[in-house]
C-alpha positions in Angstrom: -59.7 -8.2 -21.2 -61.7 -8.8 -17.4 -60.9 -5.0 -15.2 -58.5 -6.9 -12.9 -56.1 -8.2 -16.3 -56.3 -4.5 -17.0 -55.3 -3.4 -13.6 -52.4 -5.7 -13.4 -50.9 -4.9 -16.3 -52.0 -1.0 -15.2 -49.7 -1.4 -12.2 -47.0 -3.1 -13.8 -46.7 -0.1 -16.7 -46.6 1.9 -13.8 -44.1 0.7 -11.8 -42.0 0.4 -15.0 -42.7 3.7 -15.5 -41.9 5.1 -12.6 -38.3 3.2 -11.8 -35.0 4.5 -11.7 -32.8 4.3 -14.8 -30.3 1.8 -14.2 -27.0 3.5 -12.7 -24.2 3.1 -15.7 -21.7 0.6 -14.5 -18.9 2.3 -12.4 -15.6 2.4 -14.3 -13.2 0.0 -13.2 -10.4 0.9 -12.4 -6.2 0.3 -13.8 -5.1 -2.8 -12.3 -1.5 -2.4 -12.0 1.0 -5.1 -11.5 4.1 -4.6 -8.2 5.6 -7.1 -6.1 4.7 -7.5 -3.4 8.5 -8.4 -1.7 10.7 -6.2 -3.9 11.8 -3.2 -1.3 12.8 -0.3 -2.0 11.0 -0.7 -5.1 8.2 -2.4 -5.1 6.3 -3.7 -1.5 3.7 -4.2 1.5 4.7 -2.1 4.1 4.0 -3.2 7.8 0.0 -2.7 7.1 -0.4 -4.5 3.7 -0.4 -1.6 1.5 1.3 -1.4 -1.3 4.6 1.4 -1.0 7.6 1.7 -2.7 9.5 3.5 -5.8 7.7 2.1 -8.2 4.6 2.5 -6.5 4.8 6.2 -5.7 5.4 6.3 -9.3 2.2 4.2 -10.6 0.2 6.6 -8.5 1.8 10.1 -10.1 0.9 8.7 -13.2 -2.6 7.6 -12.6 -3.3 11.3 -11.5 -1.9 12.5 -14.3 -3.9 10.8 -16.8 -7.2 11.6 -14.1 -8.0 7.2 -13.8 -8.8 5.1 -11.0 -5.6 2.1 -10.6 -5.5 -0.2 -8.0 -2.0 -2.1 -7.0 -2.4 -5.3 -7.1 0.2 -7.3 -5.2 1.6 -11.0 -5.7 5.2 -12.8 -6.8 6.4 -11.6 -9.3 6.4 -14.5 -11.3 2.6 -14.4 -11.3 2.9 -10.8 -11.9 4.2 -11.3 -14.5 2.2 -14.6 -15.7 -0.9 -12.5 -15.5 0.0 -9.6 -17.6 0.9 -12.1 -20.3 -2.5 -13.0 -19.7 -4.4 -10.6 -19.9 -5.8 -9.9 -16.4 -3.8 -6.4 -15.5 -3.0 -3.2 -18.1 0.2 -2.8 -16.7 2.7 -3.7 -14.0 5.0 -1.0 -13.1 8.6 -0.9 -12.3 10.1 -4.0 -14.8 13.3 -4.2 -16.1 13.9 -3.6 -20.3 15.6 -6.8 -21.4 15.7 -8.8 -25.1 13.4 -11.7 -23.6 11.1 -9.9 -22.1 10.4 -8.0 -25.1 9.2 -11.0 -26.7 6.1 -10.2 -25.0 5.9 -7.1 -23.7 5.3 -3.4 -24.6 7.6 -0.9 -22.6 7.4 3.1 -21.6 11.0 5.2 -21.8 12.8 3.8 -18.8 12.5 6.3 -15.5 15.6 5.0 -13.8 18.0 1.7 -13.4 18.9 -1.4 -11.2 22.3 -2.4 -10.9 22.2 -5.5 -10.5 25.4 -7.6 -8.0 26.0 -10.2 -5.7 25.8 -10.1 -2.3 26.9 -11.8 0.2 27.7 -12.6 4.2 30.8 -10.1 5.7 31.7 -13.1 7.4 32.1 -15.6 3.8 36.0 -15.6 3.7 35.9 -19.0 1.3 34.1 -16.4 -1.8 36.7 -13.5 -3.9 35.2 -14.6 -7.1 32.1 -16.1 -9.4 34.0 -18.6 -9.7 33.9 -19.7 -5.6 30.3 -19.8 -5.7 30.8 -23.6 -8.2 29.0 -26.3 -6.6 26.9 -24.0 -4.2 23.7 -22.9 -3.1 22.8 -19.1 -4.6 19.2 -17.2 -4.1 18.8 -16.3 -7.9 17.9 -13.1 -10.3 16.7 -14.4 -13.6 17.2 -12.6 -16.6 19.6 -10.4 -15.0 22.5 -9.1 -16.2 23.9 -10.9 -13.7 22.8 -14.6 -14.7 23.8 -13.7 -18.4 27.2 -12.5 -17.3 26.8 -16.2 -15.9 25.9 -18.2 -18.4 28.7 -16.3 -20.8 31.4 -17.7 -18.3 29.9 -20.7 -18.6 29.0 -20.8 -14.8 25.4 -21.0 -14.8 24.9 -24.2 -14.9 27.4 -25.0 -12.5 26.0 -23.1 -9.7 22.4 -24.7 -8.3 20.4 -21.6 -8.3 17.8 -21.1 -5.9 14.3 -19.8 -7.1 12.7 -17.4 -4.0 9.2 -15.8 -4.4 10.4 -12.3 -2.9 14.2 -11.0 -2.5 13.1 -10.8 0.8 12.7 -14.6 1.1 16.1 -14.7 -0.6 17.7 -12.3 2.1 16.5 -14.7 4.9 17.7 -17.9 3.7 21.3 -16.1 3.4 21.1 -15.1 6.9 19.8 -18.6 7.5 22.9 -19.6 5.7 20.5 -21.3 3.6 22.6 -20.1 0.3 25.7 -18.7 0.0 24.8 -15.3 -2.1 21.6 -13.5 -3.2 22.0 -12.2 -6.6 19.7 -8.3 -6.2 20.0 -5.0 -7.8 22.2 -3.5 -5.2 18.7 -0.9 -3.5 17.2 -4.7 -3.2 19.6 -6.0 -0.8 20.9 -2.7 1.0 18.0 -2.6 2.1 16.9 -5.9 3.1 20.2 -5.7 4.7 19.1 -2.6 6.8 16.1 -4.5 8.0 17.5 -7.7 9.1 20.3 -6.0 10.4 22.7 -8.1 8.0 26.3 -7.0 7.8 26.7 -7.9 3.5 29.5 -7.3 0.9 28.9 -6.9 -2.3 30.8 -8.4 -5.9 30.0 -6.0 -8.5 30.6 -8.2 -11.7 30.4 -5.3 -13.8 26.3 -4.8 -14.7 26.4 -1.3 -16.4 22.3 -0.9 -15.1 19.1 -2.1 -16.4 17.0 0.7 -17.6 13.4 0.2 -15.6 9.9 1.1 -17.3 6.2 0.4 -17.1 5.3 -2.4 -19.3 1.9 -3.4 -20.9 0.8 -6.4 -23.5 2.2 -6.1 -26.8 -0.5 -4.6 -29.3 -1.9 -2.6 -25.9 -1.2 1.0 -27.9 -3.7 3.4 -26.8 -2.6 2.7 -23.8 1.3 2.2 -23.7 0.9 5.5 -25.5 -1.4 7.3 -22.6 1.3 6.2 -19.7 4.2 7.4 -22.2 2.7 10.6 -21.8 2.4 10.8 -18.6 5.2 9.6 -17.6 7.0 12.0 -19.7 5.0 15.0 -18.4 6.1 14.1 -14.5 9.5 14.0 -15.5 9.0 17.7 -17.4 7.6 19.0 -13.8 9.7 17.3 -11.6 7.8 15.3 -9.8 10.3 12.3 -10.2 13.3 13.0 -9.0 12.2 13.3 -5.4 10.2 10.0 -5.8 13.3 8.9 -7.1 16.0 10.4 -4.4 13.8 9.4 -1.2 14.3 6.5 -2.0 17.7 5.1 -3.7 18.7 7.8 -1.1 
């Protein structure tokens, strides 16, 4: 081997020996899906940052677990689809029902949501759900109200309008594009205040749907971690102030 080749090999070996060890890959944060237009539960604030009851609870849980978590906002249908496709680790604040339990596993609930029908106060022609037949109503899929309308044989007789967010639904009500909005009580009240609207409530008897964190079926270990953390913040009294602040 010529001296030039020997020199080149020595330089390469020295470079490898002195090169710093590769830094370990940074642990990826857990991705928690959320709706971007569902206040006061999950929404983006005026600065475009995740906010709301479920977001605060998610952050409490991630702090308790000692992991980095990031909120991933989106249209609700996209959030649910991304959890099914394994692109999210969990979704916060999902109502627990039989249809969703076919695809997801849930923590114990940490509060419940009551769904009602909102109408404009000046809408005098609608006094019962029968009066919604043939009219456009912003829907709330998998909710107690839609289930009740189906049981009454009315759901297919009402023009249910799908929207990307409850904010859009309430704006459509304000603009007269729908005659009613199906939404959780707290959501409708929050958005009515924001839009300066006078709304009235038609209660169809929803006893309230339990709400928890959802994970992919089979993700047992992470579900158990979430369950333990949720139980801990309940016992320590950290959960109730969040509920009181957002649901006052």
